[in-house]
C-alpha positions as a Markdown table, in Angstrom:
| # | Residue | x | y | z |
|---|---|---|---|---|
| 1 | Met | 22.0 | -13.9 | -27.5 |
| 2 | Ser | 19.6 | -14.8 | -30.4 |
| 3 | Ala | 18.8 | -18.1 | -28.7 |
| 4 | Ser | 17.8 | -16.2 | -25.6 |
| 5 | Ile | 15.5 | -13.9 | -27.6 |
| 6 | Cys | 13.9 | -16.9 | -29.3 |
| 7 | Leu | 13.2 | -18.4 | -25.8 |
| 8 | Leu | 11.7 | -15.1 | -24.6 |
| 9 | Ile | 9.5 | -15.0 | -27.7 |
| 10 | Ala | 8.4 | -18.6 | -27.3 |
| 11 | Ala | 7.6 | -18.1 | -23.6 |
| 12 | Ala | 5.6 | -14.9 | -24.3 |
| 13 | Leu | 3.6 | -16.5 | -27.1 |
| 14 | Ala | 2.9 | -19.6 | -25.0 |
| 15 | Thr | 1.7 | -17.5 | -22.1 |
| 16 | Ser | -0.5 | -15.3 | -24.3 |
| 17 | Ala | -2.0 | -18.3 | -26.0 |
| 18 | Gln | -3.3 | -19.5 | -22.6 |
| 19 | Ser | -5.4 | -16.4 | -22.0 |
| 20 | Pro | -7.5 | -15.5 | -25.0 |
| 21 | Thr | -9.3 | -12.6 | -23.2 |
| 22 | Pro | -7.1 | -9.6 | -22.9 |
| 23 | Ser | -6.7 | -8.3 | -19.3 |
| 24 | Pro | -6.9 | -4.6 | -18.5 |
| 25 | Glu | -3.1 | -4.7 | -17.9 |
| 26 | Ser | -2.5 | -6.1 | -21.4 |
| 27 | Asp | -4.8 | -3.5 | -22.9 |
| 28 | Gln | -2.8 | -0.8 | -21.2 |
| 29 | Leu | 0.5 | -2.4 | -22.3 |
| 30 | Ile | -0.7 | -2.5 | -25.9 |
| 31 | Glu | -1.7 | 1.2 | -25.7 |
| 32 | Thr | 1.7 | 2.1 | -24.1 |
| 33 | Ile | 3.7 | 0.2 | -26.7 |
| 34 | Ser | 1.6 | 1.5 | -29.6 |
| 35 | His | 2.2 | 5.0 | -28.3 |
| 36 | Met | 5.9 | 4.4 | -28.0 |
| 37 | Asp | 6.0 | 3.0 | -31.5 |
| 38 | Thr | 4.4 | 6.1 | -32.8 |
| 39 | Thr | 6.8 | 8.3 | -30.8 |
| 40 | Val | 9.9 | 6.5 | -32.0 |
| 41 | Phe | 8.9 | 6.6 | -35.6 |
| 42 | Asp | 7.8 | 10.3 | -35.4 |
| 43 | Ala | 11.5 | 10.9 | -34.7 |
| 44 | Phe | 12.4 | 8.6 | -37.5 |
| 45 | Asn | 10.1 | 10.3 | -40.0 |
| 46 | Ala | 11.4 | 13.7 | -38.9 |
| 47 | His | 14.9 | 12.3 | -39.5 |
| 48 | Asn | 15.9 | 13.5 | -36.0 |
| 49 | Val | 18.7 | 11.0 | -35.2 |
| 50 | Asp | 19.5 | 12.5 | -31.8 |
| 51 | Arg | 15.8 | 12.2 | -30.7 |
| 52 | Leu | 15.5 | 8.8 | -32.3 |
| 53 | Met | 18.4 | 7.3 | -30.4 |
| 54 | Thr | 16.9 | 8.3 | -27.0 |
| 55 | Phe | 14.5 | 5.5 | -27.5 |
| 56 | Phe | 17.2 | 2.8 | -27.6 |
| 57 | Thr | 19.3 | 1.3 | -24.7 |
| 58 | Asp | 23.0 | 1.9 | -24.7 |
| 59 | Asp | 23.5 | -1.9 | -25.0 |
| 60 | Leu | 21.3 | -2.1 | -28.1 |
| 61 | Glu | 21.5 | -5.1 | -30.4 |
| 62 | Phe | 20.0 | -4.5 | -33.8 |
| 63 | Tyr | 19.7 | -7.6 | -35.9 |
| 64 | His | 18.9 | -7.0 | -39.6 |
| 65 | Asp | 18.6 | -10.0 | -41.9 |
| 66 | Thr | 20.6 | -8.3 | -44.7 |
| 67 | Gly | 22.7 | -5.8 | -42.7 |
| 68 | Gly | 23.8 | -8.1 | -39.8 |
| 69 | Leu | 24.2 | -7.2 | -36.2 |
| 70 | Thr | 24.9 | -3.6 | -35.0 |
| 71 | Gly | 25.2 | -1.9 | -31.6 |
| 72 | Tyr | 24.1 | 1.5 | -30.5 |
| 73 | Gln | 26.9 | 3.6 | -32.1 |
| 74 | Gln | 26.8 | 1.8 | -35.5 |
| 75 | Thr | 23.0 | 2.0 | -35.5 |
| 76 | Thr | 23.3 | 5.7 | -34.9 |
| 77 | Asp | 25.7 | 6.1 | -37.8 |
| 78 | Asn | 23.5 | 3.9 | -40.0 |
| 79 | Phe | 20.5 | 6.2 | -39.4 |
| 80 | Arg | 22.6 | 9.3 | -40.2 |
| 81 | Lys | 23.7 | 7.7 | -43.5 |
| 82 | Leu | 20.2 | 6.5 | -44.3 |
| 83 | Phe | 18.7 | 10.0 | -43.8 |
| 84 | Ala | 21.5 | 11.6 | -45.8 |
| 85 | Asn | 21.1 | 9.1 | -48.7 |
| 86 | Val | 17.3 | 8.7 | -48.7 |
| 87 | Pro | 16.0 | 12.2 | -47.7 |
| 88 | Asp | 12.3 | 11.3 | -48.1 |
| 89 | Ile | 12.2 | 8.0 | -46.4 |
| 90 | His | 9.1 | 7.5 | -44.3 |
| 91 | Arg | 7.9 | 4.7 | -42.0 |
| 92 | Asp | 4.3 | 3.6 | -41.3 |
| 93 | Leu | 3.0 | 0.8 | -39.2 |
| 94 | Ala | 0.9 | -1.5 | -41.3 |
| 95 | Pro | -2.7 | -1.3 | -39.9 |
| 96 | Gly | -3.7 | -4.4 | -37.8 |
| 97 | Ser | -0.2 | -5.8 | -37.7 |
| 98 | Leu | 0.8 | -4.7 | -34.1 |
| 99 | Glu | 1.1 | -7.5 | -31.5 |
| 100 | Val | 2.3 | -6.8 | -28.0 |
| 101 | Tyr | 3.3 | -9.4 | -25.3 |
| 102 | Pro | 4.5 | -8.8 | -21.8 |
| 103 | Ile | 7.9 | -10.0 | -20.6 |
| 104 | Lys | 7.6 | -10.7 | -16.9 |
| 105 | Asp | 9.8 | -8.3 | -14.8 |
| 106 | Tyr | 11.4 | -6.8 | -17.9 |
| 107 | Gly | 9.1 | -5.1 | -20.4 |
| 108 | Ala | 7.4 | -6.2 | -23.6 |
| 109 | Ile | 7.8 | -7.7 | -27.1 |
| 110 | Glu | 6.4 | -5.8 | -30.0 |
| 111 | Leu | 5.8 | -7.5 | -33.3 |
| 112 | Gly | 4.5 | -6.0 | -36.5 |
| 113 | Val | 4.9 | -5.1 | -40.1 |
| 114 | His | 6.1 | -1.7 | -41.2 |
| 115 | Arg | 6.2 | 0.0 | -44.5 |
| 116 | Phe | 9.0 | 2.2 | -45.7 |
| 117 | Thr | 8.3 | 4.6 | -48.6 |
| 118 | His | 10.8 | 6.7 | -50.5 |
| 119 | Thr | 11.5 | 8.0 | -54.0 |
| 120 | Glu | 13.7 | 5.9 | -56.2 |
| 121 | Asn | 14.4 | 6.6 | -59.9 |
| 122 | Gly | 11.7 | 9.3 | -59.8 |
| 123 | Lys | 8.9 | 7.1 | -58.5 |
| 124 | Lys | 7.6 | 6.2 | -55.1 |
| 125 | Glu | 8.7 | 2.8 | -53.8 |
| 126 | Thr | 7.2 | 1.1 | -50.8 |
| 127 | Gly | 8.5 | -2.0 | -49.0 |
| 128 | Ser | 6.8 | -3.9 | -46.2 |
| 129 | Phe | 9.0 | -5.7 | -43.7 |
| 130 | Lys | 8.5 | -7.6 | -40.4 |
| 131 | Phe | 10.0 | -6.5 | -37.1 |
| 132 | Leu | 10.3 | -7.4 | -33.5 |
| 133 | His | 11.3 | -5.0 | -30.8 |
| 134 | Val | 12.2 | -6.0 | -27.2 |
| 135 | Trp | 11.2 | -3.1 | -25.0 |
| 136 | Arg | 12.9 | -2.7 | -21.6 |
| 137 | Lys | 11.0 | -0.8 | -18.9 |
| 138 | Ala | 13.1 | 1.0 | -16.2 |
| 139 | Gly | 10.9 | 3.0 | -13.8 |
| 140 | Asp | 8.5 | 4.9 | -16.1 |
| 141 | Ser | 10.9 | 4.8 | -19.1 |
| 142 | Trp | 10.5 | 2.4 | -22.0 |
| 143 | Lys | 13.5 | 1.8 | -24.4 |
| 144 | Ile | 14.1 | -0.6 | -27.2 |
| 145 | Ala | 16.9 | -3.0 | -26.2 |
| 146 | Arg | 16.7 | -5.5 | -29.1 |
| 147 | Val | 15.5 | -5.1 | -32.7 |
| 148 | Ile | 15.0 | -7.9 | -35.2 |
| 149 | Ser | 14.2 | -6.6 | -38.7 |
| 150 | Tyr | 13.6 | -9.3 | -41.3 |
| 151 | Gly | 11.9 | -10.2 | -44.6 |
| 152 | His | 13.9 | -7.8 | -46.7 |
């Protein structure tokens, strides 16, 4: 499956490189995915696992460079453990890092850098990490089908 994702990314990047002027459709897509990113991570920052998981497809594949591959249920369990063990964890999107590319007849690719902040040994710790989300659109609904989180 990761080879397929790489091909999708390459195709999207090649297509976007051919049109340097954003179209109104791409501006709308960027706005939509930016809004969805905010909505997903509002649920994350509220530590609301039930709400958070509504933004992922049932066939979720979550690739984490140090944690490996997880599906929907294991990702749900991992979020519950994370929030229990790191009660003040907070995520912010790094300003200027968001990139969005359409996937024809499917959805969109979101690339960016996010920062996670929490208290460790009595002091604030912040780490910045790269991510890629593959968004699937079904009707008016957008959900994340694939996550690649790396650079940890």
